[in-house]
C-alpha positions as CSV (number, residue, x, y, z in Angstrom):
1,M,394.0,248.6,165.1
2,K,396.8,248.8,167.9
3,I,394.1,249.6,170.3
4,K,392.1,246.6,169.4
5,S,395.2,244.4,169.4
6,V,396.1,245.6,172.9
7,Y,392.5,245.0,173.9
8,R,392.7,241.3,172.7
9,L,396.1,240.7,174.3
10,T,394.7,242.2,177.6
11,L,391.6,239.9,177.3
12,I,393.7,236.8,176.7
13,C,396.0,237.6,179.6
14,C,393.0,237.9,181.9
15,I,391.5,234.6,180.8
16,V,394.8,232.9,181.1
17,F,395.1,234.3,184.6
18,L,391.7,233.6,185.8
19,L,391.3,230.0,184.5
20,P,393.5,228.6,187.1
21,L,391.9,230.4,189.9
22,Q,388.6,229.1,188.6
23,D,390.0,225.5,188.7
24,F,391.3,226.2,192.1
25,G,387.9,227.2,193.4
26,Q,386.3,224.1,191.8
27,E,388.9,221.9,193.4
28,K,388.3,223.5,196.6
29,N,384.5,223.1,196.4
30,E,385.0,219.4,195.4
31,N,387.2,218.8,198.5
32,S,384.6,220.2,200.9
33,D,381.5,218.7,199.1
34,L,379.3,216.8,201.5
35,R,376.6,215.9,198.9
36,H,378.4,214.0,196.1
37,W,380.3,210.8,196.7
38,P,382.2,208.1,194.7
39,A,380.2,205.0,194.0
40,G,379.6,202.9,197.0
41,S,380.7,205.5,199.5
42,S,377.4,207.6,199.7
43,P,375.8,207.9,203.1
44,Q,372.6,206.3,201.7
45,E,374.6,203.2,200.7
46,I,376.8,202.8,203.7
47,G,373.8,203.7,206.2
48,K,371.7,201.1,204.4
49,R,374.4,198.6,204.9
50,L,375.3,199.1,208.5
51,A,371.5,199.4,209.7
52,E,370.4,196.2,207.9
53,H,373.6,194.6,209.5
54,F,372.6,195.9,213.0
55,I,368.9,194.3,212.7
56,I,370.3,190.8,212.1
57,R,372.5,190.8,215.1
58,P,370.9,189.0,218.2
59,L,369.3,191.0,220.9
60,P,370.9,191.9,223.2
61,V,374.3,191.8,221.7
62,A,375.6,191.4,225.4
63,P,373.9,189.0,227.7
64,G,371.7,190.3,230.3
65,K,370.8,193.8,229.3
66,V,370.5,196.1,226.3
67,L,373.8,198.1,226.8
68,Y,374.7,201.6,225.6
69,P,376.7,200.5,222.4
70,E,373.6,198.8,221.1
71,V,371.4,201.8,222.1
72,C,373.7,204.2,220.2
73,T,373.6,202.0,217.0
74,W,369.7,201.6,217.4
75,Y,369.4,205.4,217.7
76,G,371.6,205.9,214.7
77,A,369.8,203.3,212.5
78,L,366.4,204.9,213.4
79,T,367.5,208.4,212.5
80,F,368.9,207.0,209.1
81,A,365.8,205.2,208.4
82,N,363.7,208.2,209.1
83,L,365.8,210.5,207.0
84,T,365.7,208.1,204.0
85,K,361.9,207.4,204.4
86,D,362.7,203.8,204.5
87,T,359.4,202.5,205.9
88,K,360.5,198.8,205.9
89,L,363.7,199.7,207.8
90,I,361.7,201.6,210.4
91,A,359.3,198.7,210.8
92,S,362.2,196.3,211.3
93,L,363.8,198.5,213.8
94,E,360.6,198.9,215.8
95,E,359.8,195.2,215.7
96,R,363.2,194.6,217.2
97,F,362.2,196.9,220.2
98,K,358.6,195.6,220.8
99,P,359.7,192.6,222.7
100,L,361.1,194.8,225.3
101,L,357.7,196.3,226.0
102,G,356.7,192.8,227.0
103,A,358.3,189.4,227.6
104,D,361.8,190.9,227.2
105,S,361.2,193.8,229.4
106,V,364.0,192.5,231.9
107,L,366.6,193.5,229.2
108,I,365.8,197.2,229.8
109,P,368.6,198.5,232.1
110,I,367.6,200.0,235.4
111,P,368.3,203.8,234.7
112,N,370.5,204.3,237.8
113,H,373.8,205.1,235.7
114,V,374.7,207.4,232.7
115,D,375.4,204.3,230.7
116,N,371.9,202.7,231.4
117,T,369.9,205.8,231.2
118,V,370.9,206.7,227.6
119,F,368.6,203.7,226.7
120,G,365.7,206.3,226.7
121,S,366.8,207.9,223.6
122,V,365.6,204.9,221.5
123,P,361.9,204.8,222.7
124,L,361.9,208.7,222.4
125,E,363.1,208.3,218.8
126,L,360.5,205.7,218.0
127,Y,357.9,208.3,219.4
128,L,359.2,211.0,217.2
129,I,358.8,208.7,214.1
130,T,355.6,206.9,215.0
131,K,353.8,209.1,217.5
132,D,353.0,206.0,219.6
133,L,352.5,207.1,223.2
134,K,353.8,203.9,224.8
135,Y,357.2,205.0,223.5
136,L,356.9,208.6,225.0
137,T,355.8,207.1,228.3
138,L,358.8,205.0,228.7
139,G,361.4,207.5,227.3
140,K,360.1,210.2,229.5
141,R,360.2,207.8,232.6
142,I,363.9,207.3,232.0
143,A,364.9,210.8,231.2
144,D,363.1,212.0,234.4
145,S,364.8,209.3,236.4
146,Q,368.2,210.8,235.7
147,W,367.2,213.9,237.7
148,A,365.5,212.0,240.5
149,S,366.5,212.6,244.1
150,P,369.3,210.3,245.2
151,E,367.8,209.9,248.7
152,G,367.4,206.3,249.7
153,T,369.6,204.8,246.9
154,Q,373.1,203.6,246.7
155,V,375.0,206.5,245.0
156,T,378.5,208.2,244.8
157,P,379.5,210.4,247.8
158,D,379.2,213.4,245.5
159,A,375.6,212.4,244.1
160,K,373.7,214.5,246.7
161,V,376.0,217.5,246.1
162,F,375.5,217.6,242.5
163,Y,371.9,217.0,242.9
164,E,371.5,219.9,245.3
165,K,373.2,222.3,242.7
166,G,370.8,221.2,240.0
167,F,372.9,218.5,238.2
168,T,372.0,214.8,237.9
169,P,373.1,212.8,240.7
170,Q,374.6,210.5,237.9
171,T,377.3,213.1,237.2
172,R,380.8,211.4,237.7
173,M,383.0,213.7,235.6
174,W,383.9,211.2,232.9
175,I,383.9,212.8,229.4
176,D,381.8,209.8,228.2
177,D,378.9,211.1,230.2
178,M,378.3,214.1,227.8
179,F,376.8,212.0,225.2
180,M,375.0,209.5,227.6
181,I,373.4,212.3,229.5
182,T,372.9,214.9,226.7
183,A,371.3,212.2,224.4
184,V,368.3,211.2,226.4
185,Q,367.6,214.6,227.9
186,V,367.7,216.4,224.3
187,Q,365.5,213.5,223.0
188,A,363.0,214.2,225.7
189,Y,363.0,217.9,224.7
190,R,362.5,217.0,221.1
191,A,359.6,214.6,221.9
192,T,357.9,216.9,224.6
193,G,359.1,220.5,223.8
194,D,359.5,221.0,227.4
195,K,362.5,223.2,228.1
196,K,363.3,221.6,231.4
197,Y,365.1,218.7,229.5
198,I,367.2,221.0,227.2
199,E,368.1,223.1,230.1
200,R,369.3,220.3,232.2
201,A,371.5,219.1,229.4
202,A,372.8,222.5,228.8
203,K,373.7,223.2,232.5
204,E,375.3,219.7,232.6
205,M,377.5,220.2,229.6
206,V,378.9,223.7,231.0
207,L,379.9,222.0,234.2
208,Y,381.9,219.3,232.1
209,L,383.3,222.2,229.8
210,D,384.4,224.3,232.8
211,S,385.9,221.2,234.5
212,L,387.5,219.1,231.9
213,Q,388.4,221.0,228.6
214,R,392.0,221.8,228.4
215,P,393.6,224.9,226.9
216,N,394.2,223.1,223.6
217,G,390.4,222.4,223.3
218,L,390.6,218.6,224.0
219,F,389.5,216.7,227.0
220,F,391.2,214.5,229.5
221,H,389.3,211.4,230.0
222,A,388.8,212.3,233.7
223,P,390.5,214.8,236.0
224,D,392.7,212.1,237.3
225,V,393.4,210.6,233.7
226,P,395.6,213.2,231.7
227,F,395.3,211.5,228.3
228,F,393.3,212.6,225.1
229,W,391.4,209.4,224.4
230,S,389.9,209.4,221.2
231,R,386.4,207.8,221.8
232,G,386.1,209.8,225.0
233,N,386.6,213.0,223.2
234,G,384.3,211.7,220.6
235,W,381.6,211.4,223.1
236,M,382.0,215.1,224.0
237,A,382.2,216.2,220.4
238,A,378.9,214.3,219.6
239,G,377.2,215.3,222.7
240,M,377.9,219.0,221.9
241,S,376.6,218.6,218.4
242,E,373.4,217.0,219.5
243,L,372.7,219.6,222.1
244,L,373.6,222.6,220.0
245,S,371.2,221.2,217.2
246,S,368.3,221.5,219.5
247,L,369.3,224.3,222.1
248,P,367.2,227.3,221.4
249,K,369.1,230.3,220.0
250,N,368.2,232.5,223.0
251,N,369.5,230.1,225.7
252,A,371.9,231.8,227.9
253,L,374.3,229.0,228.0
254,R,374.4,228.4,224.1
255,P,377.4,230.8,223.6
256,R,379.6,229.0,226.3
257,I,378.7,225.7,224.8
258,M,379.4,227.0,221.2
259,E,382.7,228.4,222.4
260,G,383.7,225.0,223.7
261,Y,382.6,223.2,220.7
262,K,384.5,225.5,218.3
263,K,387.5,225.3,220.4
264,M,387.6,221.5,220.2
265,M,386.9,221.5,216.5
266,V,390.0,223.8,215.9
267,S,392.2,221.5,217.8
268,L,390.8,218.4,216.0
269,L,391.9,219.9,212.6
270,K,395.4,220.0,213.8
271,Y,395.5,216.3,214.6
272,Q,393.6,214.7,211.8
273,D,395.8,212.1,210.0
274,E,396.5,212.0,206.2
275,N,394.0,209.2,205.9
276,G,391.2,211.2,207.4
277,T,391.2,209.4,210.8
278,W,392.2,210.4,214.3
279,R,394.5,208.3,216.7
280,Q,393.7,206.3,219.8
281,L,395.5,208.9,221.8
282,I,394.7,211.9,219.7
283,D,398.0,213.9,220.2
284,Q,400.4,210.9,220.1
285,S,401.5,210.1,216.5
286,D,402.8,206.6,217.5
287,S,399.4,205.5,218.6
288,W,397.0,203.5,216.3
289,N,394.4,205.0,214.1
290,E,391.0,204.3,215.8
291,T,387.7,204.4,214.1
292,S,385.0,205.1,216.8
293,G,386.4,208.3,217.7
294,T,386.9,209.2,214.2
295,G,383.4,208.6,213.4
296,M,382.3,211.0,216.2
297,F,384.6,213.7,215.2
298,A,383.2,213.4,211.6
299,F,379.7,213.6,212.9
300,A,380.6,216.7,214.9
301,M,382.1,218.5,211.9
302,I,379.3,217.4,209.5
303,T,376.8,218.8,211.9
304,G,378.8,221.9,212.3
305,V,379.1,222.5,208.7
306,K,375.4,221.7,207.9
307,N,374.3,224.2,210.6
308,G,376.6,226.9,209.6
309,W,378.6,226.9,212.9
310,L,381.8,225.9,211.1
311,D,383.5,227.2,207.9
312,K,382.3,225.0,204.9
313,N,385.5,225.0,203.0
314,I,387.8,224.2,205.9
315,Y,385.8,221.8,208.0
316,G,383.7,220.4,205.0
317,A,387.0,219.2,203.6
318,A,388.0,217.7,206.9
319,A,384.6,216.0,207.2
320,R,384.6,214.8,203.7
321,K,388.2,213.4,204.2
322,A,387.1,211.7,207.6
323,W,384.1,210.1,206.1
324,L,386.0,208.6,203.2
325,G,388.8,207.5,205.5
326,L,386.3,206.0,208.0
327,I,384.4,203.9,205.5
328,S,387.5,202.5,204.1
329,Y,387.7,200.5,207.4
330,I,384.4,198.7,206.7
331,D,384.7,195.2,205.3
332,K,382.4,193.2,203.0
333,S,380.6,191.8,206.0
334,D,379.7,195.4,206.9
335,D,381.9,195.4,210.0
336,L,384.0,198.4,210.9
337,H,387.6,197.5,211.8
338,E,390.1,199.2,214.4
339,V,387.4,200.0,217.1
340,C,388.7,200.4,220.5
341,E,387.1,197.9,222.9
342,G,385.0,199.2,225.9
343,T,387.4,201.1,228.2
344,N,387.6,202.1,231.6
345,K,389.7,205.2,232.8
346,K,393.4,204.6,233.8
347,N,396.2,206.8,234.6
348,D,398.4,204.9,232.4
349,R,399.6,205.7,228.7
350,Q,400.2,202.2,227.8
351,Y,396.6,201.1,228.9
352,Y,395.2,203.0,226.0
353,F,397.7,201.8,223.6
354,D,397.1,198.1,224.5
355,R,393.3,198.2,224.2
356,K,391.9,195.6,221.8
357,R,391.3,196.7,218.2
358,N,388.0,195.2,217.6
359,I,386.0,194.4,214.3
360,G,382.3,195.1,214.3
361,D,382.2,196.6,217.7
362,L,378.9,198.6,218.1
363,H,381.0,201.5,219.7
364,G,382.2,202.1,216.0
365,Q,379.2,200.9,214.0
366,A,377.0,203.5,215.7
367,P,378.9,206.7,214.9
368,V,379.1,205.7,211.2
369,L,375.3,205.6,211.2
370,W,375.2,209.1,213.0
371,C,377.3,210.3,210.3
372,A,375.2,208.9,207.5
373,S,372.3,210.7,209.1
374,A,374.1,214.0,209.5
375,L,375.2,214.0,205.8
376,L,371.6,213.4,204.9
377,R,370.0,216.4,207.0
């Protein structure tokens, strides 16, 4: 009898001890869960709202040309529509594009600068969805123009030097470039299977990593601008994520790019705010919470968790917190608040603090759509 009593007591003690651990494990999993969301906050709901809001905006948003913020939003809306198999949304996004192949072709920017050349990512995504060769032809032409010889054109003094070393003559060593260049070249690889496109992007990425990444894993806006601007760093994070998602496992440059990516992610964990966002100048707690960079960092972390590059519990929790924090800035009109306006580089801390905090700016709408797509992959 005494043995049975001791056994029962031991069993009860084990249960009492293990239950809190079980609860802790469940709480940890819930905090890092990227599949289940409170009502109204799922990627399906948010993505649909922002994609449909994009469609009703005038084309182009800025007069004269279709500029890169619209391109990035269009790309995100297309990937979201494809992942959700929303044929009506796909058709609407394609109809928005068709005039650019005819009467409105003057709105297509000349691909002579990184901010213009990224336009090619949209027709290439349309090709991947529809298999219509006219989109492939346009997208390839733009992607190839990014590596065209600079002879006979007005370019920066370093363009020829970069070109002779195998880089695009559009290289300018701003961190923004690592989405603009990467996006169109990776898309060309996805559409054609031709490794020259992905190898271009990888070589360019390593150049920027070796030149601009700081010991703490973050990036100055440019060599002569020693500030960790949020959206600029976001372009790097998103660019590395897009590249690593398609870069073959046996590519010789993949380990270097993955090293740079993970180094950045570790640093971003340190600076994430309690509400899930990051600040306009990432490492400066007196700067304001900025949403376009937050969306790009969330996209990078979601992509890393989904692909197994990052620890699910640690980075899944950070990504979930970032998504919920990010979408809390979306109003009833489906416009995102606290988006830094378009920004040049300047060696002046106050310049970044004083940038306008826009509402509904496509610099911010775009990465929300990227996040929605990443969460659905």
